N, C-alpha and C positions, 0 to 999 in steps of 0.2 A: 446328873451330868456336865450342870452348870456347875457345881466346884469345879471339876471338873477340868472345864475348858476358863476358871479362873486362873485355879494353880499351874498353869499350863503359859496363860498371856503372865500373869506377875512373872516366873519362870522367867518367860522371853525379854521380860523387857529388864529383869533385875541379869542374864546375862548379855545384854544390848550397854547398856550401865557399866560392867565390867567395860569390856570390849572397848565404846567407844569413847578417847579422851575429851577430859573434859573445853567447858570452852575460858577461854583464853586469851582474846579480843582484847578486852580491857584493864588489864591486866600491869603492868608496868615491867618492861624488861630488861633484864639487867646487862647484856650486854653491851645492847645503844647509852647504857647511864656513863658517865663519866667516873668513876672511880678516882676513890683523898688523894690515895699516894705520884695515879697518873698528874692529875689535878699542879703539883708542882715541878712537876718536868715537862711540861706542857707546852713549855718555848726553849727548849734543850733537846727536846725530840721528836723526829720528824715521820714513825715512826705512825704517830697521832692524829685520823682521818680528824677532818675540823669539819663543821654541816659542810661547806665552802665545796668539799672535796667529793664530797659522798655520793653523788652521783658520773661522777668519774670530767673529764678538762669539757670547757663550756665549747660547744664548735660556732665558729664562724659563720658568721650573716650570710645567706647567698645575694649573691648578685640576682636578683628577679627582671634585670630591667628590658632581657632582650622578647620576654611577654607583656607584644602588644593590646593595648585596651581597644572598643572599641566600640560603638552602640548599636545597636542590630536598627535592620532597616528592615522598613515595613511587610516588605518581601520577604522574609528572612522570618521574620518574627509571626505572619500570617501560617512559613509552610512547619515550623514550629510548634501552632498551637495546633492546624493539624494531626501530626504527629503526636503529641500528648489526648489529643481526642480520640484518636485509633489506639491508644493506649489503655487512657481507661474506660471506654466501652469495651474492650478485652476485659478488661480486671476485675467488669460490674458483671457479665453475660456472664464472667467465671465462677465469681461472687454467688450469681442467683443459683445456678446453676446446684453448685457446690453446697448452701443449702437445702436446694430441694430431696437433693439428692439422700443430705441425713438429715433432712423431716421425713422420708418413706415411715421407720420403724415405727416414728407417732400418729401417722393420717393413717395407721393401715390398725393399730391399736383401738386409735377413737374409732371408726370404721365397727369392726369387729362391738366397741362398745354401742354401739346405737343402730347395726343393722343386723344382731344374731339370735336367733329362735329364739333366745328368755330370755332377751333386754326390753324392762318393762314389765315383766306376768310374773306379778308377785303372787302365788295363791295365799291365802290369810284365813282357809277353814280346814289348811293341814296344819297350817303354824297353834294354831288354838285346840285341835286335838291329841 
């Protein structure tokens, strides 16, 4: 049974290795490299992309002077802090409830381990015979 499982596992690994292409993240890509014959005609040809034009034309800087900035008043800070406190408390109760729901299976297993009928009963007389 174990040898059959190992053969199936090896066959699956070979199939995956054959289907999935190898990683070439760190291999140099020839499409981005400048060819020697292009270097000589780089000054006369306009079709060759340079490092400055790879991402397109540069956008003009936006004028953000219409946005006013000011400090918050004490009343605004207190209101914002109260709103953030409500949100924080809601998230805290949500996380607490979720963790309690997730821990129910483990609590059940601990309860079964400690309170089942055979917990702690080890009859050594039957084991010796």
